[in-house]
C-alpha positions as CSV (number, residue, x, y, z in Angstrom):
1,X,-81.3,10.1,-2.0
2,X,-84.2,11.1,0.6
3,X,-85.6,7.3,-0.3
4,X,-82.6,5.4,0.2
5,X,-81.9,6.8,3.7
6,X,-85.4,6.5,5.0
7,X,-85.2,2.7,4.1
8,X,-81.6,1.6,5.9
9,X,-82.3,-0.3,8.1
10,X,-81.0,-1.1,12.0
11,X,-78.4,-1.2,13.1
12,X,-76.9,1.2,10.9
13,X,-73.5,0.2,10.4
14,X,-71.6,-2.8,13.1
15,X,-68.3,-2.9,12.6
16,X,-65.7,-5.2,14.7
17,X,-65.7,-3.0,18.3
18,X,-68.7,-0.5,17.4
19,X,-72.1,0.2,16.1
20,X,-72.6,2.8,14.5
21,X,-77.0,4.0,15.2
22,X,-78.9,6.2,14.9
23,X,-79.2,9.3,17.1
24,X,-81.2,7.9,20.2
25,X,-82.6,9.5,23.5
26,X,-81.1,6.9,25.7
27,X,-77.7,8.3,25.1
28,X,-79.1,12.0,26.1
29,X,-77.1,12.4,29.2
30,X,-74.0,10.6,27.6
31,X,-73.7,13.0,25.0
32,X,-73.9,15.7,27.0
33,X,-71.3,14.8,29.2
34,X,-69.1,14.0,26.2
35,X,-69.9,17.1,24.3
36,X,-69.3,19.4,27.0
37,X,-65.3,19.4,26.5
38,X,-63.7,22.5,25.4
39,X,-61.6,20.0,23.4
40,X,-64.9,19.1,21.2
41,X,-66.2,22.7,20.6
42,X,-62.6,23.7,19.5
43,X,-62.3,21.7,16.4
44,X,-65.5,21.7,15.7
45,X,-68.1,23.9,14.1
46,X,-71.4,23.7,15.8
47,X,-70.9,22.6,19.3
48,X,-71.0,25.0,21.6
49,X,-69.2,25.5,24.9
50,X,-70.7,24.3,27.8
51,X,-72.6,21.8,26.2
52,X,-76.2,21.6,27.9
53,X,-79.1,19.5,27.4
54,X,-80.9,21.7,25.4
55,X,-78.0,21.8,23.1
56,X,-78.5,18.2,22.8
57,X,-82.7,18.5,22.3
58,X,-82.0,20.7,20.0
59,X,-79.7,18.2,17.6
60,X,-81.9,15.2,17.8
61,X,-84.6,17.8,16.2
62,X,-82.3,19.2,13.7
63,X,-81.2,15.2,13.2
64,X,-84.7,14.2,12.4
65,X,-85.3,17.3,10.2
66,X,-82.5,16.7,7.9
67,X,-82.8,12.7,7.7
68,X,-86.3,13.0,6.8
69,X,-85.0,15.5,3.5
70,X,-82.2,13.4,2.4
71,X,-79.6,16.0,3.5
72,X,-78.3,14.1,6.3
73,X,-77.2,11.1,8.0
74,X,-76.5,11.3,11.6
75,X,-74.4,8.5,13.7
76,X,-74.0,8.0,17.1
77,X,-70.7,5.8,17.7
78,X,-71.6,2.8,20.5
79,X,-69.1,0.5,21.5
80,X,-70.5,-3.1,21.2
81,X,-68.5,-4.3,24.0
82,X,-70.7,-2.1,26.8
83,X,-73.1,0.5,24.3
84,X,-71.4,3.5,25.9
85,X,-71.7,6.3,23.4
86,X,-68.3,6.8,22.7
87,X,-68.7,9.8,19.8
88,X,-70.5,10.5,16.7
89,X,-70.3,10.3,13.1
90,X,-72.1,11.2,9.8
91,X,-72.4,12.3,6.1
92,X,-74.1,15.7,6.4
93,X,-74.7,18.2,3.4
94,X,-75.9,15.2,1.1
95,X,-76.5,16.2,-2.5
96,X,-78.5,13.1,-4.5
97,X,-78.1,15.3,-8.1
98,X,-74.2,15.2,-7.7
99,X,-73.5,12.1,-5.8
100,X,-71.5,13.6,-3.0
101,X,-71.6,14.3,0.7
102,X,-69.3,15.7,3.6
103,X,-68.0,13.0,6.6
104,X,-68.0,14.8,10.4
105,X,-67.0,13.0,13.5
106,X,-66.1,13.0,16.8
107,X,-64.8,10.8,19.7
108,X,-65.1,11.6,23.7
109,X,-62.2,12.6,25.3
110,X,-62.2,9.5,27.6
111,X,-62.3,7.0,24.5
112,X,-59.5,8.9,22.2
113,X,-56.5,7.0,21.2
114,X,-57.9,3.2,20.2
115,X,-58.8,4.2,16.9
116,X,-62.7,4.4,17.0
117,X,-63.1,7.5,14.7
118,X,-60.9,6.1,12.1
119,X,-63.1,2.3,12.5
120,X,-66.1,4.5,11.7
121,X,-64.8,6.5,9.1
122,X,-63.7,3.5,6.8
123,X,-67.3,1.9,7.9
124,X,-69.1,5.1,6.8
125,X,-67.4,5.8,3.6
126,X,-67.7,1.7,2.4
127,X,-71.4,2.1,3.1
128,X,-71.2,5.8,1.1
129,X,-70.2,4.2,-1.6
130,X,-71.4,0.7,-2.3
131,X,-75.3,1.4,-0.4
132,X,-75.9,4.9,-1.1
133,X,-74.1,4.7,-4.5
134,X,-72.2,8.7,-3.6
135,X,-69.6,9.1,-6.5
136,X,-67.7,11.6,-3.6
137,X,-66.7,12.6,0.2
138,X,-65.0,15.4,1.7
139,X,-63.9,15.8,4.8
140,X,-63.2,19.6,5.8
141,X,-61.1,20.4,9.0
142,X,-58.8,23.7,10.8
143,X,-55.7,23.3,10.2
144,X,-53.8,22.7,13.5
145,X,-56.5,19.4,13.9
146,X,-53.7,16.8,13.2
147,X,-55.0,14.1,14.7
148,X,-58.4,14.2,12.8
149,X,-56.1,14.7,9.7
150,X,-54.6,12.0,10.7
151,X,-58.0,10.1,10.8
152,X,-59.2,11.0,6.9
153,X,-55.9,9.6,5.4
154,X,-56.5,6.6,7.2
155,X,-59.6,6.3,6.0
156,X,-58.0,7.4,2.9
157,X,-58.9,11.0,1.6
158,X,-56.2,13.2,0.3
159,X,-55.7,16.5,0.9
160,X,-57.2,18.2,-1.9
161,X,-56.3,21.9,-0.8
162,X,-56.7,24.8,1.5
163,X,-59.5,27.9,1.3
164,X,-58.9,30.6,2.6
165,X,-60.5,32.1,5.5
166,X,-63.8,30.4,4.5
167,X,-65.0,29.9,8.0
168,X,-66.2,32.3,11.1
169,X,-65.9,30.4,14.5
170,X,-66.0,32.5,17.8
171,X,-65.4,36.1,15.7
172,X,-63.2,35.0,13.7
173,X,-62.2,33.8,10.3
174,X,-60.3,30.4,9.9
175,X,-59.0,28.5,6.7
176,X,-60.4,25.2,5.9
177,X,-59.0,22.4,4.9
178,X,-60.4,20.0,2.1
179,X,-59.9,16.3,2.3
180,X,-61.5,14.2,-0.7
181,X,-62.2,10.9,-2.0
182,X,-64.0,9.3,-5.1
183,X,-65.5,6.0,-5.3
184,X,-63.1,5.1,-7.3
185,X,-60.4,5.6,-5.3
186,X,-58.0,2.5,-3.5
187,X,-59.6,1.5,-0.1
188,X,-56.6,1.8,2.7
189,X,-55.7,-1.5,4.9
190,X,-57.5,-2.4,7.5
191,X,-55.7,-2.2,10.7
192,X,-55.4,-5.4,12.5
193,X,-57.6,-4.0,15.5
194,X,-60.2,-3.9,13.0
195,X,-60.6,-7.4,11.3
196,X,-63.4,-7.6,9.3
197,X,-66.2,-6.9,10.9
198,X,-69.5,-8.6,11.5
199,X,-70.7,-7.0,8.4
200,X,-71.8,-4.0,6.5
201,X,-74.9,-3.2,7.0
202,X,-75.5,-0.2,5.1
203,X,-73.7,2.2,6.2
204,X,-72.0,17.0,14.4
205,X,-71.2,18.3,13.2
206,X,-68.5,18.3,11.1
207,X,-64.6,19.4,11.2
208,X,-63.8,17.1,13.9
């Protein structure tokens, strides 16, 4: 798996409206501004609040280490029309042995409501199965995160179960909802706003 990740070209993913690219410090200030938001921290497992520049720099260091090890593929979601950072996505806990990974995604508050998370996740899922030859993807969300649940369902994931008291967040235990999609599952319909994109070149924290 590590070999395949290191050979991914740039841009990593291009859709009708978005580019999913490896994290770049050119977007550092935008990253801090978007993640310094309680609504992001509320539904993610690893994003702190307040979110500071030092947190962003630590994130860049972690993604490089995970990418080199072949255990993660973090990506930033950039809007093609103006080059603005709108969010993040990626594959986490990549396993070459089991050919599986966990998906994660988040969208900054100013850019919500446009279908960017679903567009990014559908593209990432297609590449995970077609180019990385993964057999299974998982998405995990906290109960009550209806927006994230809708994104997973729209990308062809199915609810597989509820793990009780599985996660500790802010000092309290919380349940975890597990959604899964297999390589052989039918692909969901593509919304008209996304079209067919301009190419599927190969293709936070989780829980968003």
